[in-house]
py3Dmol code that shows the C-alpha trace and the ligand (Angstrom):
import py3Dmol

protein = """\
ATOM      1  CA  UNK A   1     -26.356   6.709   0.248  1.00  0.00           C
ATOM      2  CA  UNK A   2     -24.235   5.731   3.255  1.00  0.00           C
ATOM      3  CA  UNK A   3     -20.790   4.815   1.929  1.00  0.00           C
ATOM      4  CA  UNK A   4     -19.013   5.579   5.181  1.00  0.00           C
ATOM      5  CA  UNK A   5     -16.239   3.399   6.494  1.00  0.00           C
ATOM      6  CA  UNK A   6     -13.576   3.292   9.160  1.00  0.00           C
ATOM      7  CA  UNK A   7      -9.924   2.801   8.316  1.00  0.00           C
ATOM      8  CA  UNK A   8      -7.046   2.788  10.830  1.00  0.00           C
ATOM      9  CA  UNK A   9      -9.444   4.233  13.363  1.00  0.00           C
ATOM     10  CA  UNK A  10     -10.335   7.156  11.054  1.00  0.00           C
ATOM     11  CA  UNK A  11     -13.946   7.731  10.088  1.00  0.00           C
ATOM     12  CA  UNK A  12     -14.089   8.276   6.313  1.00  0.00           C
ATOM     13  CA  UNK A  13     -17.119   9.288   4.212  1.00  0.00           C
ATOM     14  CA  UNK A  14     -16.384   6.556   1.669  1.00  0.00           C
ATOM     15  CA  UNK A  15     -13.652   3.992   0.898  1.00  0.00           C
ATOM     16  CA  UNK A  16     -11.958   5.602  -2.126  1.00  0.00           C
ATOM     17  CA  UNK A  17      -8.382   6.466  -1.193  1.00  0.00           C
ATOM     18  CA  UNK A  18      -5.704   7.789  -3.547  1.00  0.00           C
ATOM     19  CA  UNK A  19      -2.849   5.270  -3.165  1.00  0.00           C
ATOM     20  CA  UNK A  20       0.862   6.080  -3.104  1.00  0.00           C
ATOM     21  CA  UNK A  21       1.814   7.570  -6.461  1.00  0.00           C
ATOM     22  CA  UNK A  22       3.375  10.570  -8.183  1.00  0.00           C
ATOM     23  CA  UNK A  23      -0.096  12.178  -8.299  1.00  0.00           C
ATOM     24  CA  UNK A  24       0.507  13.642  -4.852  1.00  0.00           C
ATOM     25  CA  UNK A  25       4.118  14.719  -5.399  1.00  0.00           C
ATOM     26  CA  UNK A  26       3.192  18.396  -5.382  1.00  0.00           C
ATOM     27  CA  UNK A  27       0.586  20.480  -3.613  1.00  0.00           C
ATOM     28  CA  UNK A  28      -1.507  21.011  -6.741  1.00  0.00           C
ATOM     29  CA  UNK A  29      -1.740  17.249  -7.143  1.00  0.00           C
ATOM     30  CA  UNK A  30      -2.702  16.795  -3.500  1.00  0.00           C
ATOM     31  CA  UNK A  31      -5.453  19.439  -3.841  1.00  0.00           C
ATOM     32  CA  UNK A  32      -6.697  17.912  -7.098  1.00  0.00           C
ATOM     33  CA  UNK A  33      -7.130  14.567  -5.372  1.00  0.00           C
ATOM     34  CA  UNK A  34      -9.088  16.208  -2.569  1.00  0.00           C
ATOM     35  CA  UNK A  35     -11.228  18.096  -5.121  1.00  0.00           C
ATOM     36  CA  UNK A  36     -11.864  14.816  -6.948  1.00  0.00           C
ATOM     37  CA  UNK A  37     -13.351  13.499  -3.700  1.00  0.00           C
ATOM     38  CA  UNK A  38     -10.578  11.247  -2.321  1.00  0.00           C
ATOM     39  CA  UNK A  39     -11.380  10.180   1.249  1.00  0.00           C
ATOM     40  CA  UNK A  40      -7.654  10.150   2.085  1.00  0.00           C
ATOM     41  CA  UNK A  41      -4.316  10.358   0.304  1.00  0.00           C
ATOM     42  CA  UNK A  42      -1.234   8.181   0.647  1.00  0.00           C
ATOM     43  CA  UNK A  43       1.929  10.011  -0.353  1.00  0.00           C
ATOM     44  CA  UNK A  44       4.593   8.262  -2.386  1.00  0.00           C
ATOM     45  CA  UNK A  45       7.160   6.293  -0.362  1.00  0.00           C
ATOM     46  CA  UNK A  46      10.319   7.599   1.122  1.00  0.00           C
ATOM     47  CA  UNK A  47      12.881   4.854   0.514  1.00  0.00           C
ATOM     48  CA  UNK A  48      15.297   3.634   3.140  1.00  0.00           C
ATOM     49  CA  UNK A  49      18.148   4.092   0.683  1.00  0.00           C
ATOM     50  CA  UNK A  50      17.384   7.822   0.585  1.00  0.00           C
ATOM     51  CA  UNK A  51      17.401   8.010   4.344  1.00  0.00           C
ATOM     52  CA  UNK A  52      20.596   6.023   4.644  1.00  0.00           C
ATOM     53  CA  UNK A  53      22.233   8.247   2.102  1.00  0.00           C
ATOM     54  CA  UNK A  54      21.320  11.320   4.077  1.00  0.00           C
ATOM     55  CA  UNK A  55      22.526   9.820   7.330  1.00  0.00           C
ATOM     56  CA  UNK A  56      25.744   8.672   5.683  1.00  0.00           C
ATOM     57  CA  UNK A  57      26.281  12.113   4.204  1.00  0.00           C
ATOM     58  CA  UNK A  58      25.947  13.679   7.630  1.00  0.00           C
ATOM     59  CA  UNK A  59      28.352  11.187   9.147  1.00  0.00           C
ATOM     60  CA  UNK A  60      30.943  11.347   6.396  1.00  0.00           C
ATOM     61  CA  UNK A  61      30.827  15.105   6.158  1.00  0.00           C
ATOM     62  CA  UNK A  62      31.883  15.190   9.762  1.00  0.00           C
ATOM     63  CA  UNK A  63      34.621  12.597   9.590  1.00  0.00           C
ATOM     64  CA  UNK A  64      35.695  12.024   5.999  1.00  0.00           C
ATOM     65  CA  UNK A  65      35.283  15.009   3.740  1.00  0.00           C
ATOM     66  CA  UNK A  66      35.903  14.904  -0.003  1.00  0.00           C
ATOM     67  CA  UNK A  67      36.602  11.874  -2.131  1.00  0.00           C
ATOM     68  CA  UNK A  68      35.797   9.154   0.359  1.00  0.00           C
ATOM     69  CA  UNK A  69      32.206  10.380   0.505  1.00  0.00           C
ATOM     70  CA  UNK A  70      31.745  10.015  -3.237  1.00  0.00           C
ATOM     71  CA  UNK A  71      33.285   6.559  -3.112  1.00  0.00           C
ATOM     72  CA  UNK A  72      31.277   5.367  -0.129  1.00  0.00           C
ATOM     73  CA  UNK A  73      27.966   6.483  -1.580  1.00  0.00           C
ATOM     74  CA  UNK A  74      28.577   5.311  -5.148  1.00  0.00           C
ATOM     75  CA  UNK A  75      26.483   2.169  -4.656  1.00  0.00           C
ATOM     76  CA  UNK A  76      23.355   4.134  -3.741  1.00  0.00           C
ATOM     77  CA  UNK A  77      20.880   5.229  -6.396  1.00  0.00           C
ATOM     78  CA  UNK A  78      21.602   8.811  -7.404  1.00  0.00           C
ATOM     79  CA  UNK A  79      19.601  11.347  -5.362  1.00  0.00           C
ATOM     80  CA  UNK A  80      18.146  12.588  -8.665  1.00  0.00           C
ATOM     81  CA  UNK A  81      16.495   9.194  -9.095  1.00  0.00           C
ATOM     82  CA  UNK A  82      14.077  10.079  -6.285  1.00  0.00           C
ATOM     83  CA  UNK A  83      11.213  12.510  -6.633  1.00  0.00           C
ATOM     84  CA  UNK A  84      11.562  13.863  -3.108  1.00  0.00           C
ATOM     85  CA  UNK A  85      14.594  13.734  -0.809  1.00  0.00           C
ATOM     86  CA  UNK A  86      14.013  12.991   2.899  1.00  0.00           C
ATOM     87  CA  UNK A  87      14.015  16.655   3.972  1.00  0.00           C
ATOM     88  CA  UNK A  88      11.798  17.685   1.054  1.00  0.00           C
ATOM     89  CA  UNK A  89       9.503  14.774   1.809  1.00  0.00           C
ATOM     90  CA  UNK A  90       8.878  15.932   5.365  1.00  0.00           C
ATOM     91  CA  UNK A  91       8.338  19.503   4.186  1.00  0.00           C
ATOM     92  CA  UNK A  92       5.932  18.336   1.479  1.00  0.00           C
ATOM     93  CA  UNK A  93       4.034  16.264   4.025  1.00  0.00           C
ATOM     94  CA  UNK A  94       3.758  19.261   6.381  1.00  0.00           C
ATOM     95  CA  UNK A  95       2.472  21.496   3.582  1.00  0.00           C
ATOM     96  CA  UNK A  96       0.115  18.849   2.206  1.00  0.00           C
ATOM     97  CA  UNK A  97      -1.446  18.529   5.650  1.00  0.00           C
ATOM     98  CA  UNK A  98      -1.967  22.286   5.770  1.00  0.00           C
ATOM     99  CA  UNK A  99      -3.391  22.381   2.241  1.00  0.00           C
ATOM    100  CA  UNK A 100      -6.158  19.784   2.545  1.00  0.00           C
ATOM    101  CA  UNK A 101      -8.780  18.715   5.061  1.00  0.00           C
ATOM    102  CA  UNK A 102      -8.623  14.969   4.364  1.00  0.00           C
ATOM    103  CA  UNK A 103      -6.227  12.557   6.082  1.00  0.00           C
ATOM    104  CA  UNK A 104      -2.746  12.374   4.568  1.00  0.00           C
ATOM    105  CA  UNK A 105      -0.762   9.184   5.075  1.00  0.00           C
ATOM    106  CA  UNK A 106       3.015   9.062   4.702  1.00  0.00           C
ATOM    107  CA  UNK A 107       4.692   6.001   3.258  1.00  0.00           C
ATOM    108  CA  UNK A 108       8.028   4.506   4.243  1.00  0.00           C
ATOM    109  CA  UNK A 109       9.744   1.836   2.201  1.00  0.00           C
ATOM    110  CA  UNK A 110      12.367   0.040   4.219  1.00  0.00           C
ATOM    111  CA  UNK A 111      14.555  -2.970   3.588  1.00  0.00           C
ATOM    112  CA  UNK A 112      16.252  -3.501   6.936  1.00  0.00           C
ATOM    113  CA  UNK A 113      14.986  -3.203  10.484  1.00  0.00           C
ATOM    114  CA  UNK A 114      15.957  -0.245  12.591  1.00  0.00           C
ATOM    115  CA  UNK A 115      17.391   2.240  10.124  1.00  0.00           C
ATOM    116  CA  UNK A 116      14.182   4.047   9.309  1.00  0.00           C
ATOM    117  CA  UNK A 117      12.455   4.123  12.677  1.00  0.00           C
ATOM    118  CA  UNK A 118      13.598   7.699  13.176  1.00  0.00           C
ATOM    119  CA  UNK A 119      11.867   8.759   9.962  1.00  0.00           C
ATOM    120  CA  UNK A 120       8.639   7.183  11.099  1.00  0.00           C
ATOM    121  CA  UNK A 121       8.838   9.535  14.085  1.00  0.00           C
ATOM    122  CA  UNK A 122       9.664  12.537  11.925  1.00  0.00           C
ATOM    123  CA  UNK A 123       6.730  11.775   9.630  1.00  0.00           C
ATOM    124  CA  UNK A 124       4.415  11.615  12.611  1.00  0.00           C
ATOM    125  CA  UNK A 125       5.802  14.925  13.875  1.00  0.00           C
ATOM    126  CA  UNK A 126       5.296  16.456  10.426  1.00  0.00           C
ATOM    127  CA  UNK A 127       1.593  15.744  10.802  1.00  0.00           C
ATOM    128  CA  UNK A 128       0.974  12.441   8.999  1.00  0.00           C
ATOM    129  CA  UNK A 129      -2.398  11.052  10.047  1.00  0.00           C
ATOM    130  CA  UNK A 130      -1.028   7.534   9.679  1.00  0.00           C
ATOM    131  CA  UNK A 131       1.933   5.661   8.230  1.00  0.00           C
ATOM    132  CA  UNK A 132       1.961   3.072   5.502  1.00  0.00           C
ATOM    133  CA  UNK A 133       5.014   0.819   5.732  1.00  0.00           C
ATOM    134  CA  UNK A 134       5.814  -0.531   2.321  1.00  0.00           C
ATOM    135  CA  UNK A 135       7.670  -3.798   2.930  1.00  0.00           C
ATOM    136  CA  UNK A 136       9.171  -4.543  -0.455  1.00  0.00           C
ATOM    137  CA  UNK A 137      11.936  -7.067  -0.147  1.00  0.00           C
ATOM    138  CA  UNK A 138      13.440  -9.407  -2.718  1.00  0.00           C
ATOM    139  CA  UNK A 139      15.290 -12.244  -1.008  1.00  0.00           C
ATOM    140  CA  UNK A 140      17.909 -13.046  -3.646  1.00  0.00           C
ATOM    141  CA  UNK A 141      20.360 -14.701  -1.233  1.00  0.00           C
ATOM    142  CA  UNK A 142      19.667 -18.467  -1.204  1.00  0.00           C
ATOM    143  CA  UNK A 143      20.874 -18.589   2.409  1.00  0.00           C
ATOM    144  CA  UNK A 144      18.126 -16.229   3.566  1.00  0.00           C
ATOM    145  CA  UNK A 145      15.164 -18.136   4.951  1.00  0.00           C
ATOM    146  CA  UNK A 146      11.512 -17.133   4.766  1.00  0.00           C
ATOM    147  CA  UNK A 147      11.433 -17.303   8.567  1.00  0.00           C
ATOM    148  CA  UNK A 148      14.165 -14.654   8.720  1.00  0.00           C
ATOM    149  CA  UNK A 149      12.374 -12.385   6.236  1.00  0.00           C
ATOM    150  CA  UNK A 150       9.127 -12.694   8.174  1.00  0.00           C
ATOM    151  CA  UNK A 151      10.857 -12.123  11.508  1.00  0.00           C
ATOM    152  CA  UNK A 152      12.429  -8.896  10.189  1.00  0.00           C
ATOM    153  CA  UNK A 153       9.116  -7.630   8.808  1.00  0.00           C
ATOM    154  CA  UNK A 154       7.338  -8.316  12.085  1.00  0.00           C
ATOM    155  CA  UNK A 155      10.172  -6.757  14.097  1.00  0.00           C
ATOM    156  CA  UNK A 156      10.078  -3.649  11.907  1.00  0.00           C
ATOM    157  CA  UNK A 157       6.364  -3.220  12.496  1.00  0.00           C
ATOM    158  CA  UNK A 158       6.804  -3.719  16.237  1.00  0.00           C
ATOM    159  CA  UNK A 159       9.627  -1.149  16.376  1.00  0.00           C
ATOM    160  CA  UNK A 160       7.718   1.422  14.336  1.00  0.00           C
ATOM    161  CA  UNK A 161       4.631   0.927  16.486  1.00  0.00           C
ATOM    162  CA  UNK A 162       6.754   1.551  19.573  1.00  0.00           C
ATOM    163  CA  UNK A 163       8.121   4.767  18.040  1.00  0.00           C
ATOM    164  CA  UNK A 164       4.901   6.503  16.993  1.00  0.00           C
ATOM    165  CA  UNK A 165       1.407   6.957  18.347  1.00  0.00           C
ATOM    166  CA  UNK A 166      -0.302   7.398  14.952  1.00  0.00           C
ATOM    167  CA  UNK A 167      -1.811   4.310  13.251  1.00  0.00           C
ATOM    168  CA  UNK A 168       0.501   2.125  11.178  1.00  0.00           C
ATOM    169  CA  UNK A 169      -0.616   0.155   8.116  1.00  0.00           C
ATOM    170  CA  UNK A 170       1.604  -2.406   6.387  1.00  0.00           C
ATOM    171  CA  UNK A 171       1.632  -2.772   2.616  1.00  0.00           C
ATOM    172  CA  UNK A 172       2.521  -6.340   1.790  1.00  0.00           C
ATOM    173  CA  UNK A 173       3.618  -8.636  -0.948  1.00  0.00           C
ATOM    174  CA  UNK A 174       1.467 -11.711  -1.649  1.00  0.00           C
ATOM    175  CA  UNK A 175       4.550 -13.905  -1.929  1.00  0.00           C
ATOM    176  CA  UNK A 176       4.645 -15.584   1.459  1.00  0.00           C
ATOM    177  CA  UNK A 177       4.285 -19.350   1.849  1.00  0.00           C
ATOM    178  CA  UNK A 178       1.747 -18.861   4.641  1.00  0.00           C
ATOM    179  CA  UNK A 179       0.324 -15.399   4.108  1.00  0.00           C
ATOM    180  CA  UNK A 180      -2.536 -15.788   6.590  1.00  0.00           C
ATOM    181  CA  UNK A 181      -0.027 -16.514   9.335  1.00  0.00           C
ATOM    182  CA  UNK A 182       2.112 -13.502   8.367  1.00  0.00           C
ATOM    183  CA  UNK A 183      -1.024 -11.357   8.609  1.00  0.00           C
ATOM    184  CA  UNK A 184      -1.821 -12.793  12.036  1.00  0.00           C
ATOM    185  CA  UNK A 185       1.742 -12.137  13.266  1.00  0.00           C
ATOM    186  CA  UNK A 186       1.655  -8.555  11.976  1.00  0.00           C
ATOM    187  CA  UNK A 187      -1.638  -8.171  13.807  1.00  0.00           C
ATOM    188  CA  UNK A 188       0.084  -9.392  16.992  1.00  0.00           C
ATOM    189  CA  UNK A 189       2.978  -6.987  16.366  1.00  0.00           C
ATOM    190  CA  UNK A 190       0.462  -4.134  16.494  1.00  0.00           C
ATOM    191  CA  UNK A 191      -0.233  -3.330  12.813  1.00  0.00           C
ATOM    192  CA  UNK A 192      -3.383  -1.222  12.569  1.00  0.00           C
ATOM    193  CA  UNK A 193      -3.958  -1.978   8.894  1.00  0.00           C
ATOM    194  CA  UNK A 194      -2.925  -4.422   6.175  1.00  0.00           C
ATOM    195  CA  UNK A 195      -2.700  -3.193   2.586  1.00  0.00           C
ATOM    196  CA  UNK A 196      -3.025  -5.978  -0.001  1.00  0.00           C
ATOM    197  CA  UNK A 197      -0.952  -6.080  -2.186  1.00  0.00           C
ATOM    198  CA  UNK A 198       2.170  -4.432  -3.374  1.00  0.00           C
ATOM    199  CA  UNK A 199       2.678  -4.902  -7.092  1.00  0.00           C
ATOM    200  CA  UNK A 200       6.034  -6.363  -7.988  1.00  0.00           C
ATOM    201  CA  UNK A 201       7.686  -4.906 -11.035  1.00  0.00           C
ATOM    202  CA  UNK A 202       9.747  -7.552 -12.782  1.00  0.00           C
ATOM    203  CA  UNK A 203      12.361  -6.477 -15.301  1.00  0.00           C
ATOM    204  CA  UNK A 204      12.016  -7.740 -18.851  1.00  0.00           C
ATOM    205  CA  UNK A 205      14.959  -8.923 -20.938  1.00  0.00           C
ATOM    206  CA  UNK A 206      15.989  -7.254 -24.145  1.00  0.00           C
ATOM    207  CA  UNK A 207      17.563 -10.209 -26.003  1.00  0.00           C
ATOM    208  CA  UNK A 208      19.174  -8.007 -28.696  1.00  0.00           C
ATOM    209  CA  UNK A 209      20.825  -5.563 -26.324  1.00  0.00           C
ATOM    210  CA  UNK A 210      21.436  -8.187 -23.601  1.00  0.00           C
ATOM    211  CA  UNK A 211      19.936  -5.808 -21.111  1.00  0.00           C
ATOM    212  CA  UNK A 212      17.355  -6.021 -18.341  1.00  0.00           C
ATOM    213  CA  UNK A 213      14.709  -3.436 -19.165  1.00  0.00           C
ATOM    214  CA  UNK A 214      12.315  -1.528 -16.959  1.00  0.00           C
ATOM    215  CA  UNK A 215       8.800  -0.751 -18.106  1.00  0.00           C
ATOM    216  CA  UNK A 216       6.085   0.103 -15.626  1.00  0.00           C
ATOM    217  CA  UNK A 217       2.779  -1.413 -16.702  1.00  0.00           C
ATOM    218  CA  UNK A 218      -0.283   0.056 -15.093  1.00  0.00           C
ATOM    219  CA  UNK A 219      -2.815  -2.409 -13.716  1.00  0.00           C
ATOM    220  CA  UNK A 220      -6.273  -3.371 -14.923  1.00  0.00           C
ATOM    221  CA  UNK A 221      -9.210  -4.891 -13.035  1.00  0.00           C
ATOM    222  CA  UNK A 222      -7.927  -8.446 -13.608  1.00  0.00           C
ATOM    223  CA  UNK A 223      -5.314  -7.823 -10.895  1.00  0.00           C
ATOM    224  CA  UNK A 224      -8.075  -7.480  -8.344  1.00  0.00           C
ATOM    225  CA  UNK A 225      -8.682 -11.231  -8.036  1.00  0.00           C
ATOM    226  CA  UNK A 226      -5.531 -11.989  -6.076  1.00  0.00           C
ATOM    227  CA  UNK A 227      -6.531  -9.222  -3.631  1.00  0.00           C
ATOM    228  CA  UNK A 228     -10.137 -10.444  -3.394  1.00  0.00           C
ATOM    229  CA  UNK A 229      -8.955 -13.944  -2.628  1.00  0.00           C
ATOM    230  CA  UNK A 230      -6.719 -12.986   0.305  1.00  0.00           C
ATOM    231  CA  UNK A 231      -8.994 -10.253   1.549  1.00  0.00           C
ATOM    232  CA  UNK A 232     -11.807 -12.820   1.766  1.00  0.00           C
ATOM    233  CA  UNK A 233      -9.542 -15.250   3.622  1.00  0.00           C
ATOM    234  CA  UNK A 234      -8.452 -12.630   6.188  1.00  0.00           C
ATOM    235  CA  UNK A 235     -11.721 -10.749   6.651  1.00  0.00           C
ATOM    236  CA  UNK A 236     -13.119 -11.204  10.146  1.00  0.00           C
ATOM    237  CA  UNK A 237     -10.086 -13.212  11.249  1.00  0.00           C
ATOM    238  CA  UNK A 238      -7.552 -10.438  11.923  1.00  0.00           C
ATOM    239  CA  UNK A 239      -7.965  -7.225  13.897  1.00  0.00           C
ATOM    240  CA  UNK A 240      -6.261  -4.648  11.560  1.00  0.00           C
ATOM    241  CA  UNK A 241      -8.334  -2.755   9.017  1.00  0.00           C
ATOM    242  CA  UNK A 242      -7.975  -4.040   5.490  1.00  0.00           C
ATOM    243  CA  UNK A 243      -7.158  -2.045   2.364  1.00  0.00           C
ATOM    244  CA  UNK A 244      -7.044  -3.247  -1.224  1.00  0.00           C
ATOM    245  CA  UNK A 245      -4.478  -1.817  -3.601  1.00  0.00           C
ATOM    246  CA  UNK A 246      -4.097  -3.241  -7.094  1.00  0.00           C
ATOM    247  CA  UNK A 247      -6.700  -3.481  -9.817  1.00  0.00           C
ATOM    248  CA  UNK A 248      -9.338  -1.092  -8.467  1.00  0.00           C
ATOM    249  CA  UNK A 249     -10.636   0.736 -11.549  1.00  0.00           C
ATOM    250  CA  UNK A 250     -14.442   0.767 -11.346  1.00  0.00           C
ATOM    251  CA  UNK A 251     -17.305   0.958  -8.859  1.00  0.00           C
ATOM    252  CA  UNK A 252     -17.924  -2.770  -9.288  1.00  0.00           C
ATOM    253  CA  UNK A 253     -14.285  -3.389  -8.302  1.00  0.00           C
ATOM    254  CA  UNK A 254     -14.959  -1.413  -5.111  1.00  0.00           C
ATOM    255  CA  UNK A 255     -18.142  -3.414  -4.444  1.00  0.00           C
ATOM    256  CA  UNK A 256     -16.272  -6.720  -4.887  1.00  0.00           C
ATOM    257  CA  UNK A 257     -13.397  -5.599  -2.637  1.00  0.00           C
ATOM    258  CA  UNK A 258     -15.871  -4.486   0.045  1.00  0.00           C
ATOM    259  CA  UNK A 259     -17.769  -7.764  -0.153  1.00  0.00           C
ATOM    260  CA  UNK A 260     -14.444  -9.564   0.298  1.00  0.00           C
ATOM    261  CA  UNK A 261     -13.893  -7.477   3.437  1.00  0.00           C
ATOM    262  CA  UNK A 262     -12.037  -4.279   2.454  1.00  0.00           C
ATOM    263  CA  UNK A 263     -12.483  -1.170   4.577  1.00  0.00           C
ATOM    264  CA  UNK A 264     -10.887   0.994   1.903  1.00  0.00           C
ATOM    265  CA  UNK A 265      -9.887   0.620  -1.719  1.00  0.00           C
ATOM    266  CA  UNK A 266      -6.863   2.486  -3.000  1.00  0.00           C
ATOM    267  CA  UNK A 267      -6.630   3.628  -6.603  1.00  0.00           C
ATOM    268  CA  UNK A 268      -3.514   4.551  -8.575  1.00  0.00           C
ATOM    269  CA  UNK A 269      -3.390   3.155 -12.134  1.00  0.00           C
ATOM    270  CA  UNK A 270      -6.981   4.198 -12.842  1.00  0.00           C
ATOM    271  CA  UNK A 271      -6.192   7.761 -11.745  1.00  0.00           C
ATOM    272  CA  UNK A 272      -2.957   7.857 -13.744  1.00  0.00           C
ATOM    273  CA  UNK A 273      -4.824   6.593 -16.821  1.00  0.00           C
ATOM    274  CA  UNK A 274      -7.949   8.764 -16.606  1.00  0.00           C
ATOM    275  CA  UNK A 275      -6.870  11.637 -14.346  1.00  0.00           C
ATOM    276  CA  UNK A 276      -7.733  12.284 -10.669  1.00  0.00           C
ATOM    277  CA  UNK A 277     -11.350  13.214 -11.552  1.00  0.00           C
ATOM    278  CA  UNK A 278     -11.963   9.543 -12.334  1.00  0.00           C
ATOM    279  CA  UNK A 279     -12.231   9.067  -8.581  1.00  0.00           C
ATOM    280  CA  UNK A 280     -15.397  11.191  -8.538  1.00  0.00           C
ATOM    281  CA  UNK A 281     -16.864   9.095 -11.382  1.00  0.00           C
ATOM    282  CA  UNK A 282     -16.204   5.862  -9.469  1.00  0.00           C
ATOM    283  CA  UNK A 283     -17.706   7.414  -6.336  1.00  0.00           C
ATOM    284  CA  UNK A 284     -20.889   8.427  -8.158  1.00  0.00           C
ATOM    285  CA  UNK A 285     -21.099   5.024  -9.869  1.00  0.00           C
ATOM    286  CA  UNK A 286     -20.674   3.335  -6.497  1.00  0.00           C
ATOM    287  CA  UNK A 287     -23.588   5.222  -4.937  1.00  0.00           C
ATOM    288  CA  UNK A 288     -25.700   4.455  -8.028  1.00  0.00           C
ATOM    289  CA  UNK A 289     -24.788   0.750  -7.916  1.00  0.00           C
ATOM    290  CA  UNK A 290     -25.806   0.426  -4.284  1.00  0.00           C
ATOM    291  CA  UNK A 291     -29.067   2.226  -4.934  1.00  0.00           C
ATOM    292  CA  UNK A 292     -29.867   0.094  -7.950  1.00  0.00           C
ATOM    293  CA  UNK A 293     -29.132  -3.103  -6.026  1.00  0.00           C
ATOM    294  CA  UNK A 294     -31.002  -1.890  -2.952  1.00  0.00           C
ATOM    295  CA  UNK A 295     -28.111  -1.954  -0.528  1.00  0.00           C
ATOM    296  CA  UNK A 296     -28.820   0.513   2.294  1.00  0.00           C
ATOM    297  CA  UNK A 297     -25.130   1.068   3.005  1.00  0.00           C
ATOM    298  CA  UNK A 298     -21.688  -0.138   2.102  1.00  0.00           C
ATOM    299  CA  UNK A 299     -21.187  -1.405   5.666  1.00  0.00           C
ATOM    300  CA  UNK A 300     -24.029  -3.912   5.139  1.00  0.00           C
ATOM    301  CA  UNK A 301     -22.117  -5.720   2.427  1.00  0.00           C
ATOM    302  CA  UNK A 302     -18.632  -5.588   4.000  1.00  0.00           C
ATOM    303  CA  UNK A 303     -17.212  -9.092   4.261  1.00  0.00           C
ATOM    304  CA  UNK A 304     -20.432 -10.820   3.176  1.00  0.00           C
ATOM    305  CA  UNK A 305     -18.360 -12.798   0.655  1.00  0.00           C
ATOM    306  CA  UNK A 306     -15.535 -13.573   3.070  1.00  0.00           C
ATOM    307  CA  UNK A 307     -14.409 -17.115   3.782  1.00  0.00           C
ATOM    308  CA  UNK A 308     -16.249 -16.980   7.117  1.00  0.00           C
ATOM    309  CA  UNK A 309     -19.559 -15.992   5.516  1.00  0.00           C
ATOM    310  CA  UNK A 310     -19.603 -17.213   1.939  1.00  0.00           C
ATOM    311  CA  UNK A 311     -22.059 -20.041   1.253  1.00  0.00           C
ATOM    312  CA  UNK A 312     -19.388 -21.871  -0.769  1.00  0.00           C
ATOM    313  CA  UNK A 313     -16.145 -21.768   1.268  1.00  0.00           C
ATOM    314  CA  UNK A 314     -14.506 -24.084  -1.288  1.00  0.00           C
ATOM    315  CA  UNK A 315     -14.282 -20.998  -3.508  1.00  0.00           C
ATOM    316  CA  UNK A 316     -11.263 -19.829  -1.505  1.00  0.00           C
ATOM    317  CA  UNK A 317      -9.696 -23.197  -0.751  1.00  0.00           C
ATOM    318  CA  UNK A 318      -7.687 -25.836  -2.605  1.00  0.00           C
ATOM    319  CA  UNK A 319     -10.895 -27.360  -3.969  1.00  0.00           C
ATOM    320  CA  UNK A 320     -11.373 -24.265  -6.125  1.00  0.00           C
ATOM    321  CA  UNK A 321      -8.067 -24.951  -7.873  1.00  0.00           C
ATOM    322  CA  UNK A 322      -9.083 -28.499  -8.742  1.00  0.00           C
ATOM    323  CA  UNK A 323     -12.598 -27.481  -9.819  1.00  0.00           C
ATOM    324  CA  UNK A 324     -11.264 -24.728 -12.077  1.00  0.00           C
ATOM    325  CA  UNK A 325      -8.800 -27.032 -13.823  1.00  0.00           C
ATOM    326  CA  UNK A 326     -11.149 -30.005 -14.053  1.00  0.00           C
ATOM    327  CA  UNK A 327     -13.988 -27.793 -15.294  1.00  0.00           C
ATOM    328  CA  UNK A 328     -12.133 -26.698 -18.443  1.00  0.00           C
ATOM    329  CA  UNK A 329     -13.469 -28.308 -21.604  1.00  0.00           C
ATOM    330  CA  UNK A 330     -11.495 -28.072 -24.865  1.00  0.00           C
TER     331      UNK A 330
END
"""
ligand_1 = """\
31
LIG
C 4.149 5.445 -10.967
C 3.843 4.701 -9.698
C 4.519 5.053 -8.532
C 4.257 4.356 -7.351
N 4.937 4.691 -6.215
C 4.686 4.004 -5.069
C 5.346 4.344 -3.860
O 6.168 5.256 -3.796
N 5.045 3.608 -2.760
C 4.147 2.581 -2.769
O 3.899 1.962 -1.731
N 3.503 2.257 -3.909
C 3.747 2.933 -5.033
N 3.095 2.584 -6.178
C 2.160 1.449 -6.140
C 0.743 1.938 -5.968
O 0.564 2.632 -4.746
C -0.261 0.787 -6.009
O -0.081 -0.058 -4.884
C -0.137 -0.079 -7.256
O 0.007 0.730 -8.411
C -1.369 -0.976 -7.425
O -2.544 -0.220 -7.477
P -3.283 0.149 -8.877
O -3.674 -1.116 -9.495
O -4.449 1.001 -8.432
O -2.288 0.907 -9.692
C 3.321 3.291 -7.350
C 2.642 2.970 -8.536
C 2.892 3.655 -9.696
C 2.153 3.273 -10.930
"""
view = py3Dmol.view(width=600, height=400)
view.addModel(protein, "pdb")
view.setStyle({"model": 0}, {"cartoon": {"style": "trace"}})
view.addModel(ligand_1, "xyz")
view.setStyle({"model": 1}, {"stick": {}})
view.zoomTo()
view.show()
């Protein structure tokens, strides 16, 4: 069965990619994902705050030894809060590349333009086959406009693209007023891939303790719909390759994502829940599904349910909202 695909210019045997997660934090994990059949691996993100901390440490060690360093860095998360520091990250990336034959993507999570461009270069030098820029930003300042947020994201992508020659994918939030336009602008800025979507992790409130609490819920297949919707809207209308992340648990999820237009489907929660070998199960199920439904290849179905091709384009438009609500009978 031909499950082959192309993502960020890389020819892959199939679309199942291990998304950014702790599963690839050590070499054993990286090898397990390759053994389970992953077509590529995205390493966990290096956060801008980690980079800034390192740069600040260098600077302050030169000019202000001692107490002032502790004071100046007190507002950063503790280094222990991160699985891999910047230097370790680059070393891990280098070793992961040596350990496996599949593409390894590095991930950078930045909040401001400029500061992390250097690390994009270092990741490329360390052997990353591509970069995934994880643009996770919460605009809590009421004075900050959406135009400013979008401009910064687009500028970041343009700057990173100017700094490296490897492909650059952008992992995005769905929370833009005009997401299709943001995708088009990122395309114009040179993004080679769009990864839909980042999951946002909202804190809960503990009303007894008066505390904001953090619990990470893993996804299930119901989260796929938001991705399918936007994937179908973008498919065939932007140049970058398209990846789904969020809610991919089964072979049918992969089929749906491909029909919406995905070139690859990333899995994390499913692999954390069932172990890396679950990827092999989904891969086998995918081949079986195509055979059973007489699809000669995955490429044949890619985007056949996109907004451009679907027989009922209303499904992705405002009309769908009205039809859904009006169709409910008590
Ligand atoms: C424990 C954990 C750690 C993660 N770390 C990262 C990360 O460092 N960078 C990133 O871009 N996404 C990270 N993610 C998000 C995943 O890559 C993925 O986008 C998200 O979990 C949705 O996919 P899923 O439904 O397959 O889990 C993490 C997810 C989990 C559960």
